[in-house]
LUMSEBA-433342 format. One record per residue (C-alpha): residue number from 0; residue in one letter; x, y, z. Coordinates in nm, 2 decimals. Layout:
BEGIN
REC,k,r,east,north,up
REC,NUM,A,X,Y,Z
...
//
This chain:
BEGIN
REC,k,r,east,north,up
REC,0,M,1.67,-0.38,-1.62
REC,1,M,1.65,-0.83,-1.53
REC,2,N,1.83,-0.71,-1.25
REC,3,V,1.58,-0.44,-1.14
REC,4,L,1.22,-0.68,-1.25
REC,5,K,1.41,-1.01,-1.04
REC,6,R,1.48,-0.84,-0.75
REC,7,N,1.17,-0.70,-0.66
REC,8,N,0.95,-1.03,-0.92
REC,9,V,0.78,-0.82,-1.11
REC,10,T,0.48,-0.97,-1.29
REC,11,I,0.30,-0.82,-1.58
REC,12,L,-0.04,-0.93,-1.65
REC,13,G,-0.26,-0.77,-1.91
REC,14,E,-0.43,-0.68,-2.28
REC,15,G,-0.39,-0.28,-2.26
REC,16,E,-0.17,0.04,-2.31
REC,17,K,-0.24,0.20,-1.96
REC,18,V,-0.02,0.10,-1.71
REC,19,L,-0.18,0.01,-1.38
REC,20,L,0.09,-0.07,-1.15
REC,21,F,0.02,-0.25,-0.78
REC,22,A,0.18,-0.23,-0.47
REC,23,H,0.10,-0.44,-0.19
REC,24,G,0.12,-0.36,0.20
REC,25,F,0.28,-0.42,0.52
REC,26,G,0.23,-0.78,0.56
REC,27,C,0.13,-0.91,0.24
REC,28,D,0.30,-0.96,-0.12
REC,29,Q,0.15,-0.89,-0.47
REC,30,N,-0.07,-1.21,-0.43
REC,31,A,-0.32,-0.98,-0.23
REC,32,W,-0.41,-0.86,-0.58
REC,33,K,-0.54,-1.12,-0.70
REC,34,Y,-0.93,-1.09,-0.62
REC,35,I,-0.97,-0.78,-0.83
REC,36,Q,-0.71,-0.79,-1.09
REC,37,N,-0.97,-0.98,-1.30
REC,38,F,-1.14,-0.65,-1.29
REC,39,F,-0.88,-0.51,-1.48
REC,40,T,-0.66,-0.73,-1.70
REC,41,E,-0.90,-0.65,-2.02
REC,42,N,-0.84,-0.28,-2.00
REC,43,Y,-0.49,-0.25,-1.90
REC,44,K,-0.17,-0.36,-1.85
REC,45,L,-0.14,-0.49,-1.48
REC,46,V,0.22,-0.50,-1.31
REC,47,L,0.25,-0.68,-0.97
REC,48,L,0.63,-0.64,-0.78
REC,49,D,0.68,-0.79,-0.41
REC,50,F,0.88,-0.56,-0.21
REC,51,V,1.20,-0.66,-0.10
REC,52,G,1.13,-0.97,0.21
REC,53,A,0.82,-1.02,0.09
REC,54,G,0.70,-1.26,-0.16
REC,55,K,0.90,-1.41,-0.43
REC,56,S,1.17,-1.07,-0.45
REC,57,D,1.50,-1.13,-0.45
REC,58,L,1.60,-1.13,-0.02
REC,59,S,1.97,-1.17,-0.10
REC,60,S,1.90,-0.77,-0.22
REC,61,Y,1.73,-0.67,0.12
REC,62,D,2.00,-0.38,0.32
REC,63,P,1.84,-0.25,0.65
REC,64,E,2.03,0.07,0.59
REC,65,K,1.88,0.16,0.26
REC,66,Y,1.50,0.00,0.36
REC,67,A,1.59,0.24,0.72
REC,68,S,1.32,0.45,0.58
REC,69,L,1.08,0.45,0.27
REC,70,D,1.27,0.62,0.06
REC,71,G,1.45,0.27,-0.05
REC,72,Y,1.15,0.20,-0.12
REC,73,V,1.05,0.42,-0.32
REC,74,T,1.38,0.46,-0.53
REC,75,D,1.30,0.09,-0.56
REC,76,I,0.93,0.19,-0.69
REC,77,M,1.09,0.42,-0.99
REC,78,E,1.37,0.17,-1.05
REC,79,I,1.13,-0.08,-1.18
REC,80,C,0.92,0.21,-1.40
REC,81,D,1.28,0.35,-1.53
REC,82,A,1.30,-0.03,-1.63
REC,83,L,0.94,-0.10,-1.80
REC,84,K,1.04,0.20,-1.98
REC,85,L,0.71,0.39,-1.78
REC,86,S,0.56,0.66,-1.78
REC,87,N,0.17,0.86,-1.69
REC,88,A,0.09,0.48,-1.55
REC,89,I,-0.21,0.44,-1.25
REC,90,F,-0.03,0.36,-0.91
REC,91,I,-0.23,0.15,-0.69
REC,92,G,-0.11,0.12,-0.31
REC,93,H,-0.25,-0.02,0.01
REC,94,S,-0.13,0.11,0.30
REC,95,V,0.19,0.25,0.40
REC,96,S,0.29,0.16,0.02
REC,97,C,0.06,0.44,-0.06
REC,98,M,0.28,0.70,0.08
REC,99,I,0.56,0.50,-0.11
REC,100,G,0.42,0.59,-0.46
REC,101,A,0.29,0.94,-0.35
REC,102,L,0.72,1.01,-0.25
REC,103,A,0.72,0.81,-0.60
REC,104,S,0.55,1.09,-0.78
REC,105,I,0.67,1.42,-0.56
REC,106,K,0.96,1.28,-0.68
REC,107,R,0.95,1.17,-1.02
REC,108,P,0.58,1.35,-1.16
REC,109,D,0.66,1.18,-1.47
REC,110,I,0.57,0.83,-1.39
REC,111,F,0.20,0.88,-1.22
REC,112,E,-0.04,1.06,-1.40
REC,113,K,-0.28,0.93,-1.07
REC,114,L,-0.27,0.81,-0.76
REC,115,V,-0.50,0.56,-0.58
REC,116,F,-0.44,0.45,-0.21
REC,117,I,-0.68,0.20,-0.08
REC,118,G,-0.62,0.22,0.34
REC,119,P,-0.35,0.52,0.33
REC,120,S,-0.22,0.65,0.62
REC,121,P,0.05,0.93,0.64
REC,122,C,0.12,0.94,1.00
REC,123,Y,-0.01,0.63,1.19
REC,124,I,0.07,0.73,1.53
REC,125,S,-0.19,1.11,1.69
REC,126,I,0.02,1.35,1.75
REC,127,G,-0.18,1.70,1.89
REC,128,D,-0.47,1.73,1.73
REC,129,Y,-0.40,1.46,1.45
REC,130,I,-0.61,1.11,1.49
REC,131,G,-0.37,0.82,1.33
REC,132,G,-0.56,0.58,1.48
REC,133,F,-0.28,0.48,1.82
REC,134,D,-0.11,0.64,2.09
REC,135,K,0.30,0.59,2.09
REC,136,E,0.31,0.36,2.39
REC,137,T,0.06,0.16,2.16
REC,138,I,0.32,0.13,1.85
REC,139,D,0.58,0.07,2.16
REC,140,A,0.40,-0.25,2.28
REC,141,L,0.40,-0.36,1.97
REC,142,F,0.69,-0.36,1.87
REC,143,E,0.81,-0.52,2.20
REC,144,V,0.56,-0.81,2.17
REC,145,M,0.72,-0.82,1.76
REC,146,E,1.06,-0.86,1.94
REC,147,E,0.97,-1.14,2.14
REC,148,D,0.81,-1.36,1.92
REC,149,Y,0.70,-1.23,1.55
REC,150,I,0.54,-1.53,1.44
REC,151,S,0.23,-1.53,1.81
REC,152,W,0.19,-1.11,1.72
REC,153,A,0.10,-1.26,1.33
REC,154,R,-0.17,-1.47,1.41
REC,155,S,-0.31,-1.29,1.66
REC,156,I,-0.30,-0.93,1.52
REC,157,A,-0.46,-1.04,1.14
REC,158,P,-0.82,-1.07,1.31
REC,159,S,-0.79,-0.77,1.39
REC,160,I,-0.67,-0.56,1.00
REC,161,M,-0.84,-0.83,0.84
REC,162,D,-1.21,-0.76,1.06
REC,163,S,-1.26,-1.05,1.19
REC,164,K,-1.63,-1.08,1.05
REC,165,N,-1.46,-1.06,0.68
REC,166,G,-1.46,-1.47,0.75
REC,167,N,-1.18,-1.73,0.89
REC,168,E,-1.04,-1.80,0.51
REC,169,R,-0.94,-1.44,0.43
REC,170,T,-0.82,-1.34,0.87
REC,171,R,-0.60,-1.72,0.77
REC,172,E,-0.45,-1.55,0.43
REC,173,L,-0.37,-1.31,0.60
REC,174,S,-0.27,-1.43,0.92
REC,175,D,-0.04,-1.69,0.67
REC,176,S,0.09,-1.37,0.47
REC,177,F,0.27,-1.24,0.75
REC,178,C,0.44,-1.50,0.91
REC,179,S,0.57,-1.63,0.55
REC,180,I,0.79,-1.31,0.56
REC,181,D,1.12,-1.35,0.72
REC,182,P,1.05,-1.21,1.11
REC,183,I,1.39,-1.00,1.07
REC,184,I,1.26,-0.79,0.80
REC,185,A,0.91,-0.76,0.90
REC,186,K,1.01,-0.62,1.25
REC,187,Q,1.25,-0.37,1.03
REC,188,F,0.96,-0.28,0.82
REC,189,A,0.72,-0.24,1.03
REC,190,R,0.90,-0.03,1.23
REC,191,V,0.95,0.21,0.94
REC,192,T,0.54,0.21,0.87
REC,193,F,0.41,0.21,1.20
REC,194,L,0.69,0.53,1.27
REC,195,S,0.70,0.74,0.93
REC,196,D,0.55,1.07,0.93
REC,197,N,0.42,1.20,0.59
REC,198,R,0.18,1.43,0.70
REC,199,K,0.39,1.77,0.49
REC,200,D,0.43,1.55,0.20
REC,201,L,0.03,1.56,0.10
REC,202,P,0.04,1.90,-0.01
REC,203,L,0.32,1.82,-0.27
REC,204,I,0.17,1.56,-0.42
REC,205,P,0.20,1.69,-0.85
REC,206,V,-0.09,1.46,-0.99
REC,207,E,-0.47,1.36,-0.93
REC,208,S,-0.54,1.10,-0.65
REC,209,L,-0.83,0.87,-0.52
REC,210,T,-0.85,0.80,-0.13
REC,211,I,-1.06,0.45,-0.07
REC,212,Q,-1.16,0.40,0.27
REC,213,C,-1.36,0.16,0.47
REC,214,S,-1.60,0.26,0.67
REC,215,D,-1.46,0.08,0.98
REC,216,D,-1.08,0.03,0.96
REC,217,M,-0.91,-0.05,1.30
REC,218,I,-0.56,0.08,1.11
REC,219,A,-0.67,0.33,0.97
REC,220,P,-0.97,0.54,1.08
REC,221,L,-1.23,0.73,0.87
REC,222,A,-1.05,1.09,1.04
REC,223,V,-0.75,0.91,0.85
REC,224,G,-0.92,0.96,0.53
REC,225,E,-1.05,1.28,0.60
REC,226,Y,-0.69,1.48,0.68
REC,227,I,-0.54,1.33,0.38
REC,228,H,-0.81,1.49,0.15
REC,229,A,-0.86,1.77,0.32
REC,230,N,-0.46,1.82,0.30
REC,231,T,-0.43,1.68,-0.08
REC,232,P,-0.48,1.85,-0.38
REC,233,D,-0.69,1.67,-0.61
REC,234,N,-0.81,1.44,-0.41
REC,235,T,-1.13,1.21,-0.47
REC,236,L,-1.24,1.06,-0.08
REC,237,V,-1.46,0.77,-0.13
REC,238,V,-1.56,0.58,0.19
REC,239,L,-1.68,0.17,0.10
REC,240,E,-1.87,0.03,0.27
REC,241,A,-1.63,-0.25,0.30
REC,242,Y,-1.43,-0.30,0.66
REC,243,G,-1.15,-0.41,0.76
REC,244,H,-0.83,-0.24,0.65
REC,245,C,-0.78,-0.47,0.37
REC,246,P,-1.12,-0.43,0.10
REC,247,H,-0.97,-0.52,-0.23
REC,248,M,-0.92,-0.86,-0.07
REC,249,S,-1.28,-0.85,0.11
REC,250,H,-1.51,-0.63,-0.11
REC,251,P,-1.34,-0.66,-0.47
REC,252,T,-1.60,-0.61,-0.63
REC,253,E,-1.70,-0.24,-0.41
REC,254,T,-1.27,-0.19,-0.42
REC,255,A,-1.24,-0.27,-0.84
REC,256,K,-1.59,-0.01,-0.90
REC,257,A,-1.42,0.22,-0.70
REC,258,I,-1.07,0.19,-0.89
REC,259,M,-1.24,0.15,-1.23
REC,260,R,-1.41,0.48,-1.22
REC,261,F,-1.15,0.64,-1.15
REC,262,C,-0.94,0.56,-1.40
REC,263,S,-1.15,0.60,-1.65
REC,264,K,-1.23,0.97,-1.57
REC,265,P,-1.00,1.16,-1.83
REC,266,V,-0.75,1.40,-1.66
REC,267,Q,-0.77,1.74,-1.61
REC,268,V,-0.48,1.93,-1.82
REC,269,V,-0.44,2.28,-1.59
//
């Protein structure tokens, strides 16, 4: 158990009995939740983690073969839940972590009672009638720039992901987070993230879920949130006034209120 918790630098906070498990997105670590975690510590127990390669995770545990798909991260989530003996917890994920949590719930319906998706996307590339936000050529060009100079790419992309209207401090914080990750791991995780296609998995999600969508998000545009809502059983879509891809950092109060309303709803027993 200790090896699993050390591997992912698992942190436990809060006073409540109901568990909220927070999973960060690409380029971030558990510190991304610091602006909203205090909204929950009085009434919930919080479990925060760093995916392998991020934050203070155990870098020696990184296996390129294991993490060549989202399945490696899904396995880690399930192992953390088993190590902590979690069941009927509430999963709160940002960006790519949303689909990681969804896949974990499909494989193990017992571990999560509800899922919260912040800025989710089941597929980042537009295919046919599906609007994913990027075309294949743009994604390929992104990978080329990352290969040439990851740090420069991170510095240049952060203002667009955060949305520069949210201020220099938050943009700088996101940029620094991107740059703190081992470039080799970051580049592989980026390929896994942007080339994943989990649209077929949405109808299989066995528990109630919430999609939190920003009003303007270059990574996950409104059409993506609407697609998830239309193709996921028992999904609620909330569109925030917030803009950018990281509302838990830029608009913590509005984001936390949306999560709290959803978490406090009683579970429907079928």
